[in-house]
C-alpha positions in Angstrom: 9.5 -18.3 -39.6 12.1 -21.1 -38.1 10.1 -23.8 -35.7 12.0 -23.4 -32.5 13.4 -27.2 -31.3 13.4 -27.3 -27.6 15.9 -30.1 -26.7 14.3 -31.5 -24.2 17.1 -33.6 -23.0 19.6 -30.8 -22.3 16.0 -29.5 -20.1 15.9 -32.1 -18.5 19.6 -32.8 -17.3 19.9 -29.0 -15.9 16.9 -29.9 -13.9 18.7 -33.6 -12.8 22.0 -31.1 -12.0 20.0 -28.4 -10.1 18.1 -31.2 -7.9 20.8 -32.8 -7.4 22.8 -29.7 -6.0 19.7 -28.4 -3.9 19.2 -31.8 -2.2 23.3 -32.3 -1.5 23.0 -28.9 0.8 19.9 -30.3 1.8 21.3 -32.7 3.1 24.6 -31.2 4.8 22.4 -28.2 6.0 19.7 -30.9 8.3 22.3 -33.0 9.1 24.1 -32.9 12.5 25.3 -29.1 10.9 22.5 -27.7 12.3 20.1 -29.9 14.2 22.9 -30.1 17.3 23.6 -25.9 17.2 19.3 -25.5 17.4 19.4 -28.2 20.2 22.6 -27.0 22.1 21.3 -23.2 21.7 17.7 -24.6 22.9 19.1 -25.7 26.3 21.6 -22.7 26.7 18.5 -20.4 26.6 16.2 -22.4 28.6 18.9 -22.8 30.9 19.3 -19.1 30.9 15.7 -17.8 31.3 15.8 -20.3 34.6 13.5 -22.5 32.4 10.8 -20.0 32.0 8.7 -22.9 29.3 8.1 -24.4 32.3 7.6 -21.9 35.5 5.3 -19.8 33.9 3.2 -23.0 32.5 0.9 -22.2 35.0 0.7 -19.0 34.8 -0.2 -19.3 30.5 -3.1 -21.7 31.2 -4.6 -18.6 33.8 -3.7 -16.2 31.2 -5.0 -17.9 28.1 -8.8 -18.4 30.8 -8.8 -15.1 31.5 -11.8 -13.4 30.2 -14.2 -16.4 30.1 -17.8 -15.9 31.4 -17.2 -12.2 30.8 -20.7 -11.0 29.2 -19.8 -8.7 27.3 -16.4 -8.0 25.7 -15.6 -4.4 25.1 -16.0 -3.2 21.9 -12.9 -3.7 19.2 -11.4 -6.0 21.9 -10.4 -9.8 22.2 -9.5 -11.9 24.9 -5.8 -13.6 25.1 -8.0 -16.8 24.1 -8.4 -15.6 21.2 -5.2 -14.2 20.6 -3.8 -17.1 20.7 -6.2 -19.2 18.6 -5.7 -16.4 15.7 -1.8 -16.7 16.3 -1.6 -20.7 16.2 -4.1 -20.6 13.0 -1.7 -18.0 11.6 1.1 -20.7 11.8 -0.3 -23.5 10.9 -2.0 -21.9 8.0 1.0 -20.3 6.7 3.5 -24.2 6.8 0.5 -26.2 5.5 0.9 -23.5 2.4 4.1 -23.6 2.6 5.1 -27.5 1.9 
């Protein structure tokens, strides 16, 4: 049996090269190439939907509070607030795992 010699210097050079490529692509994408179109599209859709985020804010809050104070919920159903909490928890939890 021959001992296989691993050239760690070569592996380190390859990893550094790949890291440089990823950093360069990251800087290009998260520069003006991606940020400006996201802002422009956000404004476009906000105006196109007649500022739905702001006009229905009061409606959103009332729907979240709907069902508070009910003594017995229906079997197998959840309130709007519970659905909101589950959705928020899944999004926040997933992003924490990904980072």
